[in-house]
C-alpha positions in Angstrom: 0.0 0.0 0.0 1.5 3.4 -1.0 0.2 5.1 2.1 1.5 2.9 4.9 2.7 5.9 6.8 -0.8 7.2 7.2 -1.9 3.9 8.7 0.0 4.8 12.0 -3.2 6.4 13.4 -4.0 2.9 14.8 -0.8 3.1 16.8 -2.0 6.3 18.5 -5.5 4.9 19.1 -4.1 1.7 20.6 -1.7 3.7 22.9 -4.5 6.0 24.1 -6.7 3.0 25.0 -3.8 1.1 26.6 -3.1 4.1 28.9 -6.7 4.1 30.1 -6.4 0.3 30.8 -3.0 0.3 32.5 -2.8 3.7 34.2 -5.9 5.8 34.2 -4.3 8.3 36.6 -1.5 9.0 34.2 -4.0 9.2 31.3 -6.1 11.8 33.2 -2.9 13.8 33.7 -2.4 13.8 29.9 -6.0 14.8 29.4 -5.6 17.7 31.8 -2.5 18.9 30.0 -4.5 18.9 26.8 -7.5 20.7 28.2 -5.3 23.3 29.9 -3.1 23.8 26.8 -0.1 22.8 28.9 3.4 21.8 27.8 3.3 19.7 24.7 -0.5 19.9 24.3 -0.4 20.8 20.6 1.0 17.4 19.9 -0.6 15.4 22.8 -4.1 16.5 21.6 -3.6 14.5 18.5 -3.6 11.3 20.5 -7.4 11.6 20.7 -7.7 11.6 16.9 -9.2 8.2 16.3 -10.2 4.7 17.5 -8.5 1.5 16.4 -9.0 -0.1 13.0 -8.9 3.0 10.9 -8.9 2.0 7.3 -7.1 4.4 5.0 -9.1 4.9 1.8 -6.1 4.2 -0.5 -8.1 4.2 -3.8 -9.5 7.7 -3.0 -6.1 9.0 -2.4 -4.9 7.4 -5.6 -7.4 9.5 -7.5 -6.0 12.7 -6.0 -2.4 11.7 -6.5 -3.1 11.1 -10.2 -3.9 14.8 -10.3 -0.6 15.7 -8.8 1.3 16.6 -11.9 4.4 18.4 -13.1 3.2 21.9 -14.1 6.5 23.5 -15.1 9.2 21.1 -16.2 11.9 23.8 -16.0 11.2 24.4 -12.4 10.1 20.9 -11.6 7.0 22.4 -10.0 4.2 20.0 -9.1 0.6 20.9 -8.3 -2.8 19.3 -8.1 -4.2 20.0 -11.6 -8.0 19.5 -11.8 -9.2 20.6 -15.2 -6.5 23.3 -15.4 -7.4 24.4 -11.8 -4.2 24.4 -9.8 -4.7 23.8 -6.1 -2.2 22.9 -3.3 -2.3 22.3 0.4 -1.2 25.4 2.3 -0.2 26.4 5.8 -3.8 27.5 6.3 -5.1 24.1 5.5 -2.7 22.4 7.9 -3.5 24.8 10.7 -7.2 24.3 10.5 -7.1 20.6 9.7 -4.7 19.5 12.5 -4.6 22.4 14.9 -0.8 22.3 14.8 1.0 25.7 15.0 2.5 26.9 11.8 4.4 29.8 13.3 7.3 29.3 15.7 10.7 27.8 15.9 11.7 25.7 12.9 11.9 21.9 13.2 15.3 21.5 11.8 17.9 18.8 12.3 21.4 19.0 10.8 21.9 15.2 11.1 19.7 12.2 10.6 20.7 10.9 14.1 21.6 12.5 17.4 24.2 10.5 19.2 23.2 10.0 22.8 19.8 11.6 22.5 17.8 8.5 23.6 20.4 7.9 26.3 19.8 11.3 27.7 16.0 10.9 28.1 15.4 7.2 28.4 18.8 5.7 29.4 18.8 3.7 26.1 21.9 4.0 23.9 20.4 3.6 20.4 20.1 5.7 17.3 16.6 4.6 16.5 13.7 3.1 18.6 10.8 1.2 17.4 7.4 2.6 18.1 6.6 -0.5 20.1 9.5 0.3 22.4 8.3 3.9 22.8 4.8 2.5 23.6 6.3 0.2 26.3 7.9 3.2 27.9 4.7 5.3 27.7 2.7 2.5 29.4 5.4 1.4 31.8 6.5 2.5 35.2 9.0 5.1 34.1 8.8 8.7 35.5 6.0 10.8 34.0 8.4 13.0 32.0 9.9 10.0 30.3 6.5 8.7 29.5 5.4 12.0 28.0 8.6 12.1 25.9 7.7 8.7 24.5 4.2 9.8 23.6 5.4 13.0 21.9 7.8 11.0 19.8 5.1 8.6 18.7 2.8 11.5 17.7 5.6 13.0 15.6 6.3 9.9 13.7 2.6 9.1 13.3 1.2 12.5 12.5 3.9 15.1 11.6 6.4 12.9 9.7 5.0 9.5 9.0 6.9 7.3 6.6 6.2 3.9 4.9 9.6 2.4 5.5 9.2 1.1 9.1 7.7 1.9 12.5 10.8 3.5 13.9 11.7 6.9 15.5 15.0 8.5 14.8 16.9 10.1 17.6 17.1 13.5 15.8 13.6 14.3 17.0 14.5 14.3 20.7 16.0 17.8 20.6 12.5 19.2 19.8 10.7 17.6 22.8 13.4 17.4 25.4 12.3 20.7 26.9 8.6 20.1 27.5 7.9 23.7 28.1 9.2 24.6 24.6 7.3 22.0 22.6 4.4 24.2 21.8 6.7 26.9 20.5 7.7 24.8 17.4 6.0 25.1 14.0 4.9 21.5 13.8 2.2 22.3 11.2 4.8 23.8 8.9 7.0 20.7 9.4 4.1 18.5 8.5 3.4 20.4 5.3 7.0 20.4 4.2 7.4 16.6 4.9 4.2 15.9 2.9 5.3 17.9 -0.1 8.7 16.3 -0.1 7.1 12.8 0.2 4.7 13.5 -2.7 7.4 14.8 -5.0 9.7 11.9 -4.3 6.9 9.5 -4.9 6.3 11.1 -8.4 9.9 11.7 -9.4 11.9 8.9 -7.7 9.3 6.1 -8.2 9.2 5.4 -4.4 6.8 2.7 -3.3 5.3 4.8 -0.5 4.2 8.4 -0.1 5.9 9.7 3.0 3.9 12.3 4.8 0.4 12.7 6.3 -1.9 11.9 3.4 -4.9 12.2 5.7 -4.3 15.9 5.5 -4.4 15.7 1.7 -7.8 13.9 1.9 -9.1 16.5 4.3 -7.9 19.3 2.1 -9.8 17.9 -0.9 -13.0 17.2 1.0 -13.2 20.7 2.5 -12.3 22.6 -0.7 -14.5 20.5 -2.9 -17.9 20.1 -1.1 -19.3 18.0 -4.0 -17.0 15.2 -2.9 -18.7 15.1 0.5 -22.1 14.7 -1.3 -20.8 12.1 -3.6 -19.2 10.0 -0.8 -22.3 10.6 1.4 -20.2 11.8 4.4 -21.0 14.4 7.0 -18.0 16.4 8.1 -19.6 17.8 11.2 -17.2 20.0 13.1 -17.1 20.2 16.9 -14.7 22.9 17.9 -12.1 22.9 19.4 -11.6 19.4 18.0 -9.2 19.5 15.0 -11.1 19.0 11.6 -8.9 15.9 11.0 -10.8 14.0 13.6 -14.1 14.4 11.7 -12.5 13.4 8.4 -10.9 10.2 9.8 -14.2 9.1 11.4 -16.3 10.0 8.4 -14.1 8.1 5.9 -14.1 4.9 8.0 -16.9 3.3 5.9 -15.1 4.4 2.6 -11.9 2.8 3.9 -13.7 -0.5 4.5 -15.1 -0.6 0.9 -12.4 -2.9 -0.5 -14.2 -3.0 -3.9 -13.8 0.8 -4.1 -17.2 1.2 -5.7 -16.9 5.0 -5.3 -13.9 5.3 -7.7 -15.8 5.8 -11.0 -18.2 8.4 -9.6 -15.5 10.4 -7.8 -13.3 10.3 -11.0 -16.2 11.6 -13.1 -16.9 14.3 -10.6 -13.3 15.6 -10.7 -13.2 15.5 -14.5 -16.3 17.7 -14.7 -15.2 20.2 -12.0 -14.9 23.9 -12.7 -13.6 26.8 -10.6 -17.0 27.6 -9.2 -17.0 24.1 -7.5 -13.9 25.0 -5.5 -14.6 26.5 -2.0 -11.6 28.7 -1.6 -12.4 29.7 2.0 -13.9 26.7 3.8 -12.7 27.6 7.3 -13.8 29.9 10.1 -11.9 31.1 13.2 -14.3 29.1 15.4 -13.0 25.9 13.9 -9.6 26.3 15.6 -8.6 25.5 19.1 -8.2 28.8 21.1 -4.5 28.3 21.6 -3.7 28.6 17.9 -6.2 31.1 16.7 -3.6 33.9 16.8 -1.7 31.9 14.1 -4.4 32.7 11.5 -2.3 35.8 10.5 0.5 33.4 9.3 -1.7 31.5 6.8 -1.7 31.6 3.1 -5.2 31.4 1.6 -5.1 30.6 -2.1 -1.4 30.2 -2.9 0.6 27.0 -2.7 4.2 27.0 -1.5 5.8 27.2 -4.9 9.4 26.2 -4.3 8.8 23.8 -1.5 9.9 21.1 -3.8 13.5 22.4 -3.7 13.7 22.5 0.1 14.8 19.5 2.1 12.9 19.2 5.3 16.0 18.5 7.4 18.3 20.9 5.6 16.1 23.8 4.6 18.9 26.3 4.0 20.1 24.2 1.1 18.5 24.4 -2.4 18.6 21.8 -5.1 21.8 22.5 -7.1 19.8 22.4 -10.4 17.3 24.9 -9.3 17.2 27.9 -11.7 16.0 30.0 -8.8 19.1 29.4 -6.6 20.3 32.9 -7.2 16.9 34.6 -6.6 17.0 34.1 -2.8 14.7 36.2 -0.6 13.1 36.1 2.8 9.7 37.4 1.6 6.9 35.6 -0.1 4.4 37.4 -2.4 0.9 36.2 -3.2 -1.0 38.0 -5.9 -4.8 37.3 -5.9 -6.8 39.4 -8.4 -5.9 43.0 -7.9 -4.8 42.5 -4.3 -1.2 42.1 -3.4 -0.5 40.5 -0.1 3.0 40.5 1.5 3.7 38.1 4.2 6.5 36.3 5.9 6.3 32.6 5.3 9.0 30.0 5.8 8.5 27.1 3.4 11.1 25.0 5.1 9.2 24.0 8.3 8.6 27.3 10.0 7.4 30.7 9.2 8.9 32.8 12.0 10.4 36.0 10.6 12.7 36.8 13.6 14.2 33.4 13.4 14.8 33.7 9.7 16.7 36.9 10.2 18.7 35.7 13.2 19.7 32.5 11.5 20.5 34.2 8.1 18.7 31.5 6.2 18.4 32.2 2.5 15.3 30.5 1.2 13.5 30.8 -2.2 9.8 31.4 -1.5 7.6 31.8 -4.6 3.8 31.6 -4.6 1.3 31.0 -7.3 -2.2 32.5 -7.2 -5.1 30.2 -7.9 -8.1 32.4 -7.9 
């Protein structure tokens, strides 16, 4: 299955249920942290996303991925092309769908592994840990801080940066959760978006077997921006704020995921092939859909413009551009979005974070180009 990484929601659901079974006192502590927007709550909240046996609707995602095409061969720019309507997942979508912050400190690691990282928080001298090992720590008799570290790492590899090449967690993520009071200050949503774009591009250009990244977010994006899809699939995306929209999507698509005959494929394909611009809902979100703790981040969203040169930015080395990029010399810190006669200037970091002060302090030189779609 090309979307094995997105199947890790079951891991979270199983962990949440196991905590209730083995240590209800500790689980209540986690729930209290979430309800009070305490340290790490932006990630911990996503533990509540689902129940076990979530069936990812692979055939539905296949339909959308067929629309992910190379638009400009010179720039190697990819976009979802639906009847010459170009649409892409943006920071705004990730913010509203997941509730993860898109503004903050960048999630950047200079190396794939961090020597001694697991040793420092768990007393385990390894470069990688299996998710099952982390789950054992979370449900064991370790100090509470260690158990919370384990849960946060599981959320990262299940929601923010899921891959299809194994249920493992690399030690490089430890630096971002080691200080629990600082976890909410990272731009986890921007990290998720960058990882997803990189995964989709590599799937198309390198013939990878799996799409790395959270493709549940892609499905959510399509369903909210194309309401006719909800009608065709006969699903109801009822939103109950402050629950992230992703919760509703996962639950609503459960029946679709169980349809192993994929009887919906011909109708959905025909619908997309007949779509025009008036069928796109460009602004499907309202402030009330967001958890209160991230509502202030609305000012950092991009509404209609995809991150244009994200394809050239490696998620773990964002200050490096692809050597064959024709835009390497056109570096800038500012992104421009032109929609109709309006010109919006905003600070966006396409490489995992969109924090202006951090960009300036770190002297990163990133190409940010945006393409209007309305």
